[in-house]
C-alpha positions, -999 to +999 in steps of 0.1 A: +054-825+266+033-796+256+002-801+234+019-782+206+050-804+207+028-835+208+007-826+178+034-809+158+053-841+156+022-860+142+021-859+104-016-867+105-025-836+124-029-800+111-024-771+135-043-739+129-038-707+149-068-686+159-080-663+187-108-665+213-138-644+202-154-638+236-160-606+255-128-607+277-098-584+279-074-613+274-083-621+237-062-653+239-045-667+209-052-704+206-041-733+184-063-761+172-053-796+163-073-809+133-076-843+118-074-836+080-090-869+072-122-863+091-120-825+093-127-827+130-110-806+156-092-829+181-079-805+207-071-768+214-047-750+237-034-715+244-007-703+221+026-707+240+043-677+222+015-651+229+027-627+256-007-626+273-020-661+267+014-678+276+001-712+266-030-714+289-067-707+283-094-700+309-115-729+322-144-719+299-126-716+266-103-746+274-135-766+268-145-747+236-147-778+215-176-790+238-194-759+227-185-762+190-197-799+189-225-795+215-255-817+206-277-786+209-259-767+181-282-753+155-274-769+122-302-759+098-324-729+093-357-731+113-391-715+108-415-709+137-447-730+137-459-725+173-468-695+194-441-669+200-419-679+229-429-716+226-397-725+207-415-746+182-399-747+148-396-768+116-365-770+094-364-751+061-338-747+034-315-717+033-331-705+001-366-706+017-354-688+048-335-661+030-362-656+004-391-653+030-371-631+053-362-607+025-398-606+013-411-598+048-384-570+053-393-555+019-430-555+029-423-539+063-400-512+048-426-504+021-453-500+047-436-485+077-402-473+064-367-486+070-364-472+105-391-498+115-362-524+112-340-526+143-307-546+145-298-559+180-263-572+185-234-570+209-203-590+219-213-626+214-182-624+192-156-596+194-142-603+159-144-572+138-159-590+108-185-613+124-193-587+151-207-560+128-191-556+094-212-571+065-242-566+088-234-529+092-231-525+054-265-543+051-283-519+076-265-489+061-279-496+026-313-502+042-313-471+064-325-491+094-326-477+129-292-475+144-284-494+176-262-477+202-243-505+219-242-492+254-249-522+276-214-529+289-189-501+292-201-468+278-205-448+310-170-457+322-156-451+288-170-416+286-158-407+321-123-420+314-121-401+281-131-368+298-100-373+321-075-392+300-087-385+264-089-421+253-094-455+268-057-460+269-034-469+298-011-495+312+000-525+292-007-557+312+028-568+316+037-535+333+017-546+364+046-570+371+066-539+380+041-524+404+047-520+441+010-515+449-019-526+428-055-515+435-079-539+418-110-517+419-144-531+409-128-560+390-128-597+395-096-605+377-095-642+384-129-646+367-129-619+340-093-612+332-074-642+344-042-638+324-035-604+340-031-623+373+002-638+361+017-603+360+002-594+393+017-625+408+051-614+395+047-581+413+038-599+445+068-621+443+089-590+441+073-575+472+043-557+458+009-556+475-025-562+460-057-546+474-091-554+461-119-528+465-153-544+459-187-550+476-181-588+473-152-609+485-146-624+450-121-650+441-097-622+434-103-606+468-097-639+485-064-643+467-053-607+473-034-593+503-064-573+514-101-568+507-117-534+512-155-538+512-174-509+498-210-500+492-220-504+455-217-473+435-198-453+461-164-456+446-163-419+435-166-408+471-137-430+481-115-415+453-124-380+463-115-387+499-082-402+488-074-371+468-083-350+499-056-368+519-030-368+491-033-331+484-039-321+520-007-339+531+014-327+502+018-363+488+010-354+452+036-351+425+037-313+422+061-313+392+040-338+372+008-319+381+022-286+370+036-299+337+010-324+326-024-317+342-051-291+339-073-277+367-054-287+398-066-257+418-102-265+410-096-301+420-080-291+453-109-268+461-134-296+453-118-323+474-112-300+504-146-309+517-143-346+510-129-357+543-124-394+549-151-391+576-176-378+550-166-406+525-168-432+553-205-425+558-212-431+521-188-459+513-188-479+545-150-478+544-137-466+578-120-431+577-087-444+591-085-470+564-092-444+537-063-423+551-039-453+551-050-463+516-044-428+502-009-426+518+001-460+507-011-453+471+008-420+469+040-433+484+043-468+469+057-460+435+050-474+410+014-477+419-012-493+395-050-494+394-071-519+375-107-509+371-134-527+352-169-523+341-187-532+373-175-499+387-197-479+363-230-498+361-250-474+383-265-439+381-232-422+388-209-446+370-194-423+345-184-397+370-170-424+393-146-436+366-137-401+357-128-394+393-108-426+399-089-419+366-075-387+381-055-405+407-025-417+387-018-382+373-021-367+408+007-388+422+028-389+389+023-427+386+024-424+348+061-416+350+070-451+359+068-485+343+042-503+365+024-471+373-009-458+359-044-473+353-061-495+329-099-496+321-095-508+286-067-509+260-092-504+232-082-467+228-047-477+218-063-490+186-084-458+181-064-450+149-076-482+132-092-471+099-125-491+096-140-472+067-135-501+043-150-525+069-183-508+079-189-487+047-208-459+064-207-442+030-236-465+021-259-444+043-255-414+021-270-383+037-296-403+057-295-400+095-316-428+110-327-426+146-305-441+172-319-465+198-302-473+231-299-511+234-304-508+272-340-497+265-350-526+242-381-530+263-391-494+256-381-497+219-404-527+213-433-510+230-465-500+212-465-467+232-448-438+214-438-423+247-418-455+255-402-454+220-392-418+226-374-428+258-355-455+239-338-428+218-301-424+225-293-393+246-259-398+262-253-363+277-274-339+297-275-315+268-291-342+246-329-341+244-354-368+237-379-364+210-416-358+217-436-391+214-451-379+181-416-376+167-402-408+180-405-426+147-423-458+137-430-488+158-403-514+155-418-540+131-387-561+125-360-571+149-328-589+137-307-603+165-272-616+162-243-620+187-267-614+216-294-630+237-315-600+248-343-621+263-317-631+289-293-602+292-313-570+286-327-552+316-364-551+326-369-586+313-407-585+314-408-555+291-384-572+267-404-604+267-437-584+261-421-568+231-408-601+217-442-616+222-459-592+198-474-610+168-468-580+146-431-580+153-411-600+128-380-614+145-350-631+130-323-646+152-288-657+142-272-680+168-254-712+177-281-724+200-318-721+207-315-694+234-342-676+253-343-650+225-344-677+198-376-691+213-394-659+201-379-659+166-399-662+134-368-675+117-338-690+135-306-691+115-276-713+124-243-693+128-208-706+128-185-706+159-150-691+159-136-725+149-154-722+115-148-687+101-124-659+094-120-629+116-096-603+131-098-595+168-089-561+183-083-568+220-092-545+248-068-559+274-034-559+255-018-546+223-017-576+199-040-576+169-049-612+160-061-632+131-085-661+133-083-687+105-111-713+102-099-746+116-129-767+105-157-766+080-190-752+093-209-776+114-241-788+096-255-760+074-243-732+097-229-701+080-208-671+092-228-640+101-210-623+072-223-649+047-258-647+061-260-610+056-244-613+022-272-636+012-299-614+027-283-584+008-286-603-025-322-612-018-330-576-010-314-564-042-285-546-026-258-547-053-229-528-039-196-546-047-189-548-009-215-576-007-195-597-031-163-596-012-152-628+006-144-627+043-107-631+035-109-602+010-126-579+035-100-586+062-071-583+039-084-550+026-088-538+062-052-547+071-037-532+039-057-499+043-039-489+076-017-459+074-012-449+110+024-455+123+009-477+151+000-503+125+034-504+108+046-540+106+011-554+108+007-571+075-016-597+061+014-620+056+026-615+092-008-622+106-012-654+086+022-667+095+022-657+132-014-653+141-009-620+161+013-589+159+018-562+185+011-526+177+040-505+168+044-487+201+075-485+223+085-512+248+080-506+277+048-487+268+046-455+290+020-435+271+018-405+295+052-404+311+057-370+296+020-359+293+008-361+257-027-371+268-051-373+239-074-347+255-082-313+239-055-297+261-030-325+258-030-328+296-048-350+321-079-329+327-089-324+363-110-296+348-128-304+316-143-277+294-158-304+272-177-318+303-190-283+310-202-280+274-219-314+276-238-304+307-217-319+334-198-305+364-163-300+349-145-310+381-147-345+397-177-348+420-199-375+434-229-387+415-247-411+439-262-443+427-299-444+424-303-466+455-287-438+476-312-413+463-345-408+481-352-440+500-337-447+534-310-473+533-331-498+554-357-499+527-347-531+510-313-544+499-290-535+470-286-562+443-255-566+421-253-593+394-218-597+381-209-627+359-208-662+374-173-677+372-183-704+347-204-682+324-195-652+302-227-631+301-252-657+289-225-676+268-216-711+281-247-710+303-262-740+283-231-762+285-237-789+310-202-789+325-205-752+334-241-756+347-229-783+371-201-760+383-225-732+390-252-756+403-282-733+405-291-696+402-280-682+436-285-652+458-256-645+481-267-628+512-249-617+544-258-636+576-271-605+593-295-598+564-306-634+562-313-636+599-334-605+599-356-621+571-357-656+586-338-669+556-317-701+559-289-714+537-303-733+507-338-718+511-358-708+480-362-670+482-380-644+462-361-612+450-388-586+444-391-549+432-415-529+412-403-546+380-412-581+391-397-610+410-373-639+405-368-671+425-332-679+436-315-701+461-300-684+492-264-688+499-255-672+533-220-659+532-198-632+547-183-628+512-209-600+506-212-568+526-244-563+548-271-545+529-261-559+495-270-591+478-251-608+450-268-628+422-242-643+398-254-642+362-264-646+335-285-678+336-308-684+307-343-678+319-355-712+306-328-729+328-340-710+359-365-724+383-393-700+376-385-692+339-369-659+349-334-647+356-320-618+376-327-593+348-364-596+357-356-570+384-329-548+367-339-514+354-336-498+320-325-466+338-294-451+323-261-441+339-250-405+340-228-408+309-230-425+276-265-438+283-248-468+299-265-496+318-272-496+355-274-533+363-257-529+397-280-502+410-310-522+419-330-520+451-348-552+460-368-569+488-358-604+497-380-630+515-386-667+518-405-678+487-433-692+508-439-658+523-444-642+489-468-669+479-489-662+510-488-625+501-499-632+465-528-653+477-540-626+500-536-598+474-547-618+444-528-627+413-515-599+392-512-574+420-482-552+425-463-574+450-436-548+457-462-526+473-471-553+498-436-560+510-427-545+544-396-523+544-380-546+569-374-572+543 
C-alpha cells in the first residue's frame, strides 16, 4: 500500500500538497501527512501523480521532517553578546529585534547612504516568494546595493543564450526516446535523480549512455561508458567533434541551411580543431573523439544533458556556448528525444513578475550592482577591492575607479544563503564578516557558519511552514506550496520578516500589507502569456502543480523558431561580437591551463557531496554519517608521487590558504585532478575551514560567473606542511615554500 493510500483512508490525518524548495532541477511535488490534533507533520512522500516526481523523493528530501524538527532549529530571535564569529547570542523578542535592526539601518543609511546596505541571498529556497519577493520590495524602497546572483549558473546561461536564445531545451521525459545520451559535466544520480528514470527507459529500448566527466561519479559508474576529461577542456572536445562531423559530411545540411546562422564561419573555425589537437588538451584519445563524434551524429535521436559544473572555470561560458551548437549541427532538434538541456528555466521566461518584485519602487535610482562571487572584495575596507566587486559580466563592461566604487558596505543582510561556507576565498569573506563596523543580520533555520558572525539572528520557517510558488528549472510544471504545519517556535517566513522590517523602517507602500497568499494569487492572476493559459489559482490549490501550456511532445526547435535575434541557432553571433567576444565558437582555456606548466600542482574540483545540497543538509547527523568526513579524492599515481596513503590527513594549499582533508585514493578521478566533495560547514571540518578556503573569486568569461572548479593546488601529507610552517614561521606564505613536485 502506498503512503497516500495509507493516510488517505485515515480520518484523523490531513494531507497537504507542497513542493520541494531546494536548488535542484527536479522540483519534486510532495505530500505531507499532518495530525490535525497536534498540528505535527507525521510523514511525507513524493506525489504519485507528478510526472517528474512519480511518487519518490531523493534520499535527502525524503528525510525533510528530520530537518524541520531538528533539535538545532532556531526558534527565537537572537542577539549577539560575544565576539563576532564566536556564535554567542541571547534570545530577544521579535519587537526588540525588528526595532533595533531598523534603528541601526536608519542610522547607517543616514550616515553612509543606502548603497552601504548589501543584501546577500541565493537559492536556500527556490520559491518565488520566499526567495526574493518581499525582500526585493524592501531593498527597492531603500535603494540598497543590488546583488547579482551569479554564483551558480550565470556563465553557462550566457553562453547558452548566445547560441539558443534562451535556457530552453528538451523536456525530461523526452530522454526516454533517445538512442544516445551524452551526460556531460553532470552527476545525474546525485543532482537530478528523477531524470534517471527516463534515461533508464531509453536504455531498456536499446539506447546508450555516455558520461563525460573528470570524475567517475555515481552516474558514470551506472552508465555504459565513462569518458574521462581534463577539467575545463570540454569546449575543445566539442570543437573536435564538430571538426569530424562537418569534415565527414555527417551534419544535417538541410536543418543547418534552414535554421542556423553562420555555418561557414563555424566550419572554418573547426577546420583546425583536429581530434589530435583536442586530445592534447582534453586527455581524451583522438580515436575516441572520432568515434564519439560519429556515434553522436548518426544515432538519432541524440540527446545531451549538461549541467553547471561544465561552466565553473575561466572559459565556462564559451564552453557551454560551443557544446550547445552540436544539436543544431546534426538536426537533433527535429526529433523527440533529440536536443540538449542545461535548464528549463527559459521556458518560463514569459512569467510576468512585475507584481512580485515591484521594481517600480526604485523609481529612477540605479544602485550599484555587486557580484556575489566577490563578497570578500565587497566587504573589504580597500576601495580598489570594492571596485573589483562591481558586476561587469562582459568584456565591454568596465569597472569603476576605486574612488567611484561607492561606500563601504556597512550593513549585510543574509537570507537563503550561507556565504561563510559557500562563497569563494573564504579567508577574505571571514575577514569581512569579522569587521566590528559591519552590522550583519542573518535569517536562517540553523546557526550556520555565517550565523556565527551575525549581530542579529532571525529564525525563518522551512517549506513545511509557509506559502510559495516554485518555478522549476528541470521540467515544465509550476507548483504551489501550501503550509502543512504552523511555524516551529517563533520562526517566521522570510516574507513576514521583511514586512515587519518595512513597517519599522516606515515603508508604507500597500505591497507591504499584502499577505503571502494575496501576493501569490496576484502573481498567478496577472499572467497573460499563452504559455500560462490554464494555470489558475484554483487549479494550483486543487492539484498542486500545472504544466505550462505548450505542446506534448514539446519540440521547441524542430522547425527553428529559436529565441535569438535571427530566429536561428546562431553559430555566428552578432550580439557576442558587440559584447566583446569572438562571435564564433572557440576555446577559452581554464585558468589552470594558462601560464603554469601542468606539473605545477594539481587541479581541484569540488562538486556537491551526494548527501548535501550545497551547504544545506550538512548539519543533519544522518547525512554527516553518510559522508563521514571532508575528503580529498586523489588518483593512486598522484598519491604515490607525494607519499600519500589512504586515510591520511593531507593539506590542500595554494596562495589563498590551506585546508585539511582526509585522502581517499581512488581511480574514480583522473590523474592530475583531485576531487573534494562539498560543501561541509567550516565549523564541522577538522581545522575550521572547508574547501572554499582555496577557491578563487576570479570570474568566468561570461556573466561574471564563479570559477570553483578551476583551482590549482598543492597537496601533501599534513605533517609535511607542519614541518614547513615551523621552518618558515607562522604567518608565512606557505604556497611559496611548496615544491612544484607536490
